[in-house]
N, C-alpha and C positions, 0 to 999 in steps of 0.2 A: 212721246213728244215732250220736249223740255218746255217748261213754263216760259212764256214770252216775256221779255224784259222791255222796260220802257227807257228810252233815251232821255236826255235832259230836257228836250223840247216836247216830251210826252208822246212821241211817235214810237210805235213798236219797232224794235230792231229785229229784222228777220234773218240777216246774215251779218256776222261780225268776224272779220279776219284780222289776226294779230301777228305781225312779223312772220308771215307764211313763206316758206321756201320749198323748192323742189329740186333735188339733186339727182342727176343721172350719171351712171358710170358708162363711159364710152368703150365698152368691151367690143372687140372685133366681131365676135360671134355670140349667138344666143347661148351656146353651150358654155362659153366662157363665163357668162353671167350666172349660169346655174352653178358652175364650179366655185364662183366667188362666195356662194352661200356657205360652202363647207370650208374653203381655204381662204386665208387672209391675203387674197390677191389684190394688188393695188393697180387699178385702172385709172386713166385720166378722168377727172370729175368735170361735170358740166352742170351749172346751176341755171335751170330754165326759168325759175322764179326766185327772186332775191329779196326777201323781207317785205312782202306786200301786206299793207294794213288798210282796211276800209270798213265802213258800216253801210248797210243797205236797209232802208226802212220799208214798212208795210205800204203798199200802194205805189212804190217807186218803180220807174223803169230806168235802168242803168245800162247805158251802152258801153261796151268795152272795145276800144280801138287800139290800133298799133300796126306797125309793119309786120310782114311775115316773120315768124320766129321770135316775136316779142314776148311770148308766154301767155297769150290770151286763152287759147284752148286748154293749155295745161292748168291754168288757174280755174277755169270753169269746171274741169273734170274733178278738181279737188273740192270745189264748192258742192258739186253734185254727189260727191262721195264715191266716184268711180275709181279714183286713185288717191292714195293717202299722201299727205304732205310730209316732207322730210322733217321739218321743224316748224315751230309756231303753233297756232291754234285757230280753228275755224268753228264758230258757234252757229248752228243752224236751228232756227225756231220755226219749223214747218216742214211739210213734205216737198221735196224737190223733184223736178222732172227735167232731164236734159234732152234737148232735141238737137241731134247732130247726125250727119250721114253715117249710117251703119251702127249707130249707138244702140246696143241691145238687140240688134236684128241678127237672126241666124240664117245664113245663106242657103242651107240645105232644107229649110222649111218654107212652106208657102206663106204668102202674105197673110192669109187668114189665120194660119197657125201662129205666125209671129204676133198677130194682134192679141191672141189669147195668152201667149207666153209673156210678152212684154206687159200686158195688162195685169197679169198675176204678179209679176215682179214689181209693179208699181202699187200693189196693195188692193187691186180691184178683185171682187169675187167673181166666180164663174157666172153667176146670175147677172151681175152688173155688166160683164163683158157681153153676154148674150143680148141684153137689152140695148147695148150701144153698138153692137157689131155692124148693123146696117148703116148707122149714122157715120161710123168711122170709115167704112168702105166708100160711102157716097162722098164724104168730104175729101178722101184721098184721090178720087177721080181715076182709080186704077181699073175699074170695071172687071172684065173677065180675067185680067192679069192677077187678080187677088188670089187665085188658086194656083198660080205658078210659083216655082221656087224663087226666093228673093235673090239668089245669086245670078239669076238671069235679068234682074232689073237694071235699068240705067241709074246713074247717080240721082237724077231728078226724081225717078219713081221711088227710090229708097227714101229720099228726103220727104216726099209727100206722105209716104206710109208712116215714117217716124213722127212727123209733125201731127198727123191725124190721130195717132194713138195717144200721143202725149197730151194734146189739148183736150181730148175727151176724158182723160184721167182726172181732170180738174185739180191740178196741183196748187199748192200755196205759193211755191216759188218756181217760176218757169225760166229755164235757161235755153236760149236759142243760139246755137253756135254755128253761124254761117250756113244753117240748113236751108235758107231761102235763096242762097246765091246760085244754086244749080237748077232751081225750078223755073217754069215758064212764068211770064209776066202776069197772066191771069191768076194763077195759083198763088203767086207771091202777094198780089193785092188782096186776095181772099184771106190769106194767112195774116197779113198785117191788120186787116179788119178784125180778125179773131183775137189778135194780141191786144188791139184797142178795147175790145169787149172785156178782156181780162183786166185791163187797166181800170175800166169803169167799175169792175167788181172789187177793186182794191188789192189786187194780187201784186206780188213783187216779181219783176221781170228783169233778167239779164239778157242783153241783146248784143251778140258779137257779130260785127258786120264790117265789110269794107265799103259798103254803100254809104257815103257820107250824107247823101240826101235822106236816106232812111233814118240815119242816126239823128239828124236835126229834127226830123218829123216826129220820131217816136220817143226820144229819151228825155228824162228830167235832168239827169246828170250823166257825165261821161267820165269813165276811168281810162286814162291813156296809159297803156303799158308800153315800155320801151326797153327792150333787151332784158326782160325779167324784173324790171323795177317800175314803180308807179312814177311816171313823169309828171302827171297832173291829174287831179280829181276834183271836179266841181261842176257848176252849171253848164249846160250843154253848149250854149253859144260861146261862152268864155273859153272853154277848153277846145272846142272845134275851131275857133278862129286861130288859136295858137297851133293846133295840129295841122290845119291847112297851110299855115305859113311854113311850118317845118317841112311838110311834104314838098312844097314848092322849092324851098332851099335845097333839099336833098336831090331833087330831080335836076336842079341846075348844075350839080357837080358832074364832072366828067367821070368816065368809067373807073379810072385809077383812084380818084378821090372817094368815090362811093365804096370801092373795095377796101381802102384804107380805113374808112369810117366803120364799116362792118367788122373788120378785123380787130380794131381797137376795142369795140364793145364785146366781141366774142372772147377776146383775151380776158376782159374784166369778168365775164361769166365763168371762165375757167379758174381764175385766181381768187374768186370770191370766197370769203370765210365768214363764219358766224361771229368770230371775234372782231373782224373788221366792221361788221354791221353794228355790233354792240358799241364799238368805239365811235362810230359816226352818230349813233343815236344819243349817246352821252354828250357828245360835242354839241349837238343841237340843243339839248336841254340846258347845257351850261351857257350857251350863247343867249338863249331866250330868257331863262329863269334864274341863272346864276349858279355858282358852285355849290351852295348849300342844297339847292333843289336837286342838282345832279347827284350828289352824295346820297340824298334821301331816297332817290329812285333807283339807285345803282343795283341793289340786290334783286328787286322785283323785275327790273328790266332785263337783267342777265338771265333770270329764270324764264321769262316769257320768250326771249329770243332762242334759248337753248332747249326748249321743250321738244324732245325728240319723238318722232312718230314713225320713223322708218324701221324696216326689219334689219336687225343687226346681224353681223357675221356670227356663225357658230363659234363657240369657244373650242379650245383644243380637246377638252374633256368630252364635249358633246360629239365631236368628230370621232374620237376613239370609241365611244359607246356605240355610235351608229355603225362604225366599221365592224365592231365585234358582232353586232346583231346581224349584219349582212352576211358575214362569214358563217355564223351559226345557222342562219336560214339556208344557206347554200349546202352546208354539211347535212342538215336535216333533210333537205330535198334529195340529196345523194343517197342517204340512208334508205329513204322510202322507195325511190326508184330502183336502186340496186338491191333492195331487199337484204340489207346487211344488219346483223345484230350489233348492239353497242359493244359487246365483248370483241367481236371481229374488228370493229373500227378502232378500238383502243389498242388492240394487239398489232394490227397492220393498217394504220391510217392511210398509207400510200395507196391502198386499194380503192379509196374514194376517187382517185384520179386514174389509176392504171386500169380499173375495170371498165372505164368508159372507152372501150375499143370496139371496132366494128364486129369482131367475132362474138364477143360477149353480148353486145347489144342485139345481134341477130338471134342468139340463143334465148335472150329474154323475150323477144317478140314471138318466137316459135312457142315458147312455154306459155306465154300469155294467150296466144291463139288456141293452144290446146286446152287451157282452162275454160275458155269461152265455149268450146265444143262440148 
C-alpha cells in the first residue's frame, strides 16, 4: 500500500484522479477486437470518460450521479482497478472494494463458493472467511439458496450476495455502483445503515445511484458526470439542486429535441482527443492565471494528460515473430504426430501436408492400436 498523502487542509487523500480517460474501440465483433491487437486495424473510437480529475478524502462519502451512459460505472471500475484507464493517472491510498451486480461473482459456482473466492480475491485469509461465513450468509438473507449456483440467482439476490461479501471484507474504500437499486426496500435500508456505519468509521465511500433521495441523505459531496466529463463537483445540496434543474429541463424537451441533445454529446465523445483536452486546460490556466503561468505549466500538463495506460497494438516485428512461432509449433506438432524425421521433412516438406489424408491417418491409428496391444 502506498504511503497516504495529506492534502493542503491536512485531510488524507484516499483517491486522486488526474485527467483520467477511457477509450473504447467500436469493433463490430469480439473477434475483431482480438485481431486489432495483432493488426493495426482502425475502428471508430468512443471516449466513455474524458479527462476526469477529482480528489476524495478519508471519511468522505461521494455520490456519483448522471444520466445513463454518462461514464459513472466506467469511472468506478477504473478507481476499483477492474479496468485500466486509457490515459491520465489514478492514485489509490488504501484497499478498494467494488459492490456491483455480478462484480467478481462466478455463475457456475454456488453462493458459498463465491464467498470464499471473492473473499480470497479481496485479500482475506481462509481462516477469516471461515469466521465470517455465517455472518455474510445471514446478512445476505439468501438462506438455503446460498448453496445454489449463482447463475440461478435473480439480480436482487446477486446484489445482496455481492454487498454482503464486500462489507464484511472491511475495505478502506467502498464503491457501491447501483447495487442497491435492484434489492428489496428492507435490504436496501439495512445496507444504507451499514454504509452509515462505515461512514462513522471514517471510511471513504463512492456511491453511484439514480435515487436522488439516497444521494441527498448519504453524500458529503457529489460528482456529476455528463457524457464522460465532470459537469460539477462540490457540496451535495449545491450540485443536486443544479442536477435536479437539468433533469427537469431535459424532461421538458420533446422526443426529437432529446435525441438531438444526445446525438450532439455522443459525437463529442467520438471526436474527443487528448490534444483538444490539453488545449482546453491551457486555455483555462491562461484565463485564470495569465500567459506566464500557462507557459510554466505547459510541459507538466501535457505529460499528465498524455500518460498512456492502455495496451498498445503490436508492432510489425512482434507480429512477424509470433507468426513464425505459430508456424514452427504447427510443424513440430506435425513432425511428432506423423512420426517424421527432420531429414524427411527437409527433403520433402510437402509431406507435412499431404500425409494428412484419411488412408495414412487410418494406418497410424491401426499401428498405434497394435503398439498398445
